[in-house]
C-alpha positions in Angstrom: 49.6 -71.2 38.9 49.7 -70.6 42.6 52.2 -69.7 45.5 52.9 -73.8 46.9 54.1 -71.3 49.7 53.0 -68.4 52.1 54.7 -66.3 53.4 53.3 -63.3 56.0 53.6 -60.2 54.0 54.2 -61.2 50.8 51.3 -61.6 48.0 53.8 -64.2 46.5 56.2 -66.4 47.1 58.8 -67.3 44.0 59.6 -71.8 44.1 63.2 -72.1 44.7 63.3 -74.3 42.0 62.8 -70.8 39.6 65.6 -68.9 42.2 67.9 -71.7 41.4 67.2 -71.8 37.5 68.2 -67.8 37.3 71.1 -69.0 40.1 72.7 -70.7 37.4 71.9 -68.5 34.4 73.4 -65.7 36.6 77.2 -67.4 37.9 79.7 -65.3 38.1 78.1 -61.6 37.2 78.8 -58.8 38.9 76.2 -55.5 39.0 77.7 -52.7 39.0 76.9 -48.6 38.9 78.5 -45.3 38.8 78.4 -43.0 41.6 76.8 -39.9 40.5 74.9 -39.8 37.2 75.5 -42.8 35.1 77.4 -43.2 32.2 75.7 -44.3 28.9 75.7 -48.0 28.0 77.5 -47.7 24.6 80.2 -46.3 27.1 80.3 -49.3 30.2 80.0 -51.8 26.6 82.9 -50.3 24.7 85.7 -50.4 28.0 83.8 -54.1 29.1 84.8 -55.4 26.4 87.7 -53.8 25.1 90.1 -54.6 29.2 87.9 -57.4 30.8 87.6 -59.8 27.5 90.7 -61.0 29.0 89.4 -61.8 32.3 87.2 -64.1 30.6 84.0 -61.2 29.9 81.0 -63.4 28.0 78.3 -61.1 28.6 76.8 -57.6 29.7 73.2 -55.9 30.1 71.8 -53.4 31.7 68.2 -52.4 32.9 66.3 -49.6 33.6 67.9 -48.9 36.9 70.8 -47.9 35.3 72.5 -51.1 36.8 74.9 -52.7 34.4 75.8 -56.8 34.8 79.0 -58.4 34.1 78.7 -61.9 33.3 82.3 -64.3 33.3 83.0 -67.3 32.1 84.8 -68.4 35.7 85.0 -67.1 39.2 88.7 -67.4 38.7 88.3 -64.6 36.2 85.7 -63.3 37.9 87.9 -62.4 41.3 91.1 -61.4 39.6 88.6 -58.7 37.5 88.3 -57.7 40.7 91.6 -57.8 42.5 92.7 -55.6 40.1 90.7 -53.1 40.3 89.8 -50.5 41.3 88.4 -49.6 37.8 87.2 -46.4 36.5 84.8 -46.2 33.0 86.1 -42.3 31.9 88.0 -41.5 35.0 84.5 -41.8 36.7 84.8 -45.4 39.3 81.9 -48.0 38.6 80.8 -49.9 42.0 81.1 -53.7 41.8 79.0 -56.6 43.9 78.9 -60.3 42.7 75.5 -60.8 42.1 73.1 -64.0 44.1 69.2 -63.5 44.4 69.6 -62.6 48.2 71.2 -59.1 47.2 69.4 -55.7 46.8 69.6 -54.0 44.5 70.7 -50.4 45.4 73.2 -47.8 46.1 74.8 -48.1 48.8 76.5 -44.5 50.5 80.3 -45.0 49.0 82.4 -42.9 52.3 85.7 -43.6 49.8 86.4 -43.4 46.2 89.0 -43.2 43.5 90.5 -40.4 41.6 92.7 -39.3 39.1 94.8 -36.4 40.5 96.9 -34.6 38.3 99.7 -32.6 41.1 100.7 -29.5 38.7 104.1 -27.7 39.6 105.8 -30.6 41.7 109.7 -29.5 42.2 111.9 -31.0 40.6 113.1 -32.5 43.9 109.9 -34.5 44.5 110.0 -36.3 41.3 110.9 -39.6 42.7 108.7 -42.8 44.1 108.8 -41.2 48.0 108.2 -37.6 47.6 105.7 -38.0 45.2 104.0 -40.1 47.9 104.3 -37.9 50.2 102.3 -35.6 48.7 99.4 -37.3 47.2 99.6 -39.3 50.7 98.1 -35.2 51.7 95.0 -35.7 49.3 94.2 -39.0 50.4 95.7 -43.1 49.8 98.0 -43.2 47.0 97.4 -46.9 44.4 99.6 -46.1 41.8 101.1 -43.3 40.1 100.4 -43.3 35.3 102.9 -45.0 33.5 104.0 -42.1 31.8 104.8 -40.4 36.1 106.0 -43.5 37.1 109.0 -43.8 34.4 109.5 -40.4 35.2 109.9 -41.0 39.1 112.9 -43.3 37.7 114.9 -41.4 37.1 113.3 -37.8 37.4 114.5 -37.0 33.8 111.1 -36.2 31.2 109.1 -33.4 30.7 105.7 -33.3 31.6 103.2 -30.4 33.5 102.0 -32.8 36.2 102.4 -35.7 38.0 99.2 -38.0 37.9 98.8 -40.6 40.7 95.7 -42.6 41.4 94.5 -41.1 45.4 91.7 -42.9 46.9 89.6 -40.2 48.8 87.4 -39.6 52.2 84.6 -38.2 51.9 85.4 -37.0 55.6 87.4 -34.0 54.1 87.4 -31.5 51.6 89.0 -32.0 48.2 92.2 -30.7 48.7 92.9 -27.9 45.3 97.0 -27.5 47.0 99.7 -29.1 48.8 102.7 -26.8 50.0 106.0 -28.8 50.1 108.8 -27.9 51.9 112.6 -28.8 49.7 115.4 -28.7 52.7 118.6 -27.0 51.7 121.5 -29.3 51.1 124.0 -27.5 53.5 120.8 -27.5 56.1 120.2 -23.6 55.5 116.6 -23.9 56.0 113.5 -24.7 53.8 112.2 -23.4 49.8 108.6 -23.7 49.8 106.6 -24.7 46.6 102.5 -24.6 46.5 102.1 -28.0 44.3 98.3 -27.1 42.8 95.6 -29.9 42.5 93.6 -31.0 39.9 90.8 -33.4 39.7 90.6 -35.8 36.8 86.7 -35.9 38.0 85.2 -34.8 41.2 82.3 -36.1 43.3 80.2 -34.9 43.9 80.3 -34.9 48.9 77.9 -34.4 51.1 79.8 -32.7 55.0 76.4 -33.9 56.5 76.6 -37.6 55.5 80.1 -38.1 54.6 79.6 -39.6 51.7 80.0 -38.7 48.3 77.3 -39.5 45.6 75.3 -36.0 46.6 76.1 -32.6 47.6 74.8 -29.8 50.7 72.0 -29.1 48.9 70.0 -32.3 47.7 71.6 -34.1 51.0 68.0 -36.3 52.8 68.7 -36.1 55.9 68.4 -31.6 55.3 64.5 -30.5 54.9 63.9 -29.6 51.1 62.1 -25.5 51.3 60.5 -24.7 48.9 59.7 -21.6 47.6 56.4 -19.9 48.7 53.7 -19.6 45.5 51.3 -16.7 45.1 48.6 -17.1 47.9 45.8 -18.7 46.5 42.8 -16.8 45.3 39.6 -16.9 46.7 
């Protein structure tokens, strides 16, 4: 079979009918990848089947480059699944996009990621929605509290060694390790200060040169890689 069309710079042109055939097969399909080291297929497979079946997930696969594909029975279900995100698998965010035949399959530069964060030694006076939101905002953009932390905020009562929140962090700033919280005295005489220690369930690689997540300064493609000189060639 020969191509009916010719395009400058291309050896072959795929017929539009073939592209349409594949497009129909991949209707309502998302592709996704993990930031940093990819997780094994069985891990993604188990999570997707247990969490996305209610959205109409019907099939999934992974290609040789580590991209996952998730097919849904309807566009409505697929869109609802995206709206209910962000999604993290084993604390690692999965970047999801709708597939189309013209989309380029590559990992993009990511400068904002959601991360589950534990805030240790939070004073009781700060254990409210507003109090924890203020502490979390020193780390990034707070998105939600986990179920147990939210229940503690309702009454400021319970047993927990930390508060846990999903926070969007920016690659342009170093991840904080602690936040100093000031608690005002009820009589207006001053403030008491407490150090809240920050722990990340998963800490993404961050490049301060590119201001992106996914690699660190030592492996930055913009920095020249210095290779150690070997022994002088023997004559």
